[in-house]
N, C-alpha and C positions, 0 to 999 in steps of 0.2 A: 464479564470483564475479560481483559486479555493481558498477557504479559509481553514484555519486549524482547525481541531478538537482539542479543548483544555480542555474542561470540562470532568471530570470523569463520569458524568451522561451520556454524549453523547457516550463515549467509552463503558460503561456498556450496553447501549441500543443496540449498534451494536454487541457486543459480545454475547448478549442473543438472539436477534431477527434477526440479519443479516445473509445473505446467505454466504457460503464459496465457494471459488474456489481455486484449488491447481495448482501450476506450479513448474517447477524444482527448482527455487531459492526462491520462496516466497509463502505465503498464503494470499489471498485477502478476506477480509470480506467487504460486501457492502449491502446497502439497498437504495431504492429511497429516495430522499430528495428534499427540495426546491431549494437548490443551491449545487454545487459540493464542497465537503469538503474532506480533507485528514487528517488522523491520522497515525502516525508511532509508532510501539511498537518494541523496540529492547531490549531483555533481557540481563542480566549480563553474561549469558553463552557465548555470542558472544565476550567477551573480556572486556578490561578496557574502561574507558569513551572516550578516544581519538578514539579508534576503533569504538565504538558504535555511536559516533557522526558523524564519516565519513560515516558509513552505512546509517544513517538517511539522510545526505546530498545527497548521491547517490540515495536513494529511492525517495526523494522529486523531484530531477532533472528528474529522469525517469518518474515520474507521470506528471511533468510539460510538458514534451515532448509529452506524450500520451493524456493528458487531452482534447485538442481541438477536438480530433477524437471521443470522447464519444458520444453515441446516446441520452443520457439523462443527468439528474443531479442526482448524487449519493453521499452518504456519504461513504467513504472507509477507511479501516484500512489495512495497509500493515505490514505483519509479515515476516521477512526474515528467511530462514532456515539456519542452520549452514553450513559453507563451509570454504574451505581453503582460497579462494580469493573472494573478492567482487568487481565487476566491474559495471560501468554504463551500458555498453552494455548488460551484463548478466541480470541485473535487468530490463532493458527496454524490452528485449526479453521475459523474464518470465512474465512481466506485460501484454504484448500484448497477450501472450498465454492464460493467465487466463481470460482476458477480452473477447477475441474471443470465448473461450469455453462457456462463459455465455451469449454471444450474446449482450454484451454491447458496442462492438467496431465495 
């Protein structure tokens, strides 16, 4: 299981010092941590609040499915890229690609 990143200080630390990994549907920022944590950033360019909240739910669910297979404990931020459609399968596939590329999965 994972906990959520909530404090602005934690987000700023990851944005400044975290490593980046790119995949077709999202950008992953990560760094080693004491426990697995997830933060999601969806900007207003993705649409109105209903659409942004749906994207956040899909990203959290995709991370929840992939989380048990991680090789260590990391603090992660997921940044979705703009697209026509957002699907759980698409986010899960992109997350796996990004994690495998970095050797975290």
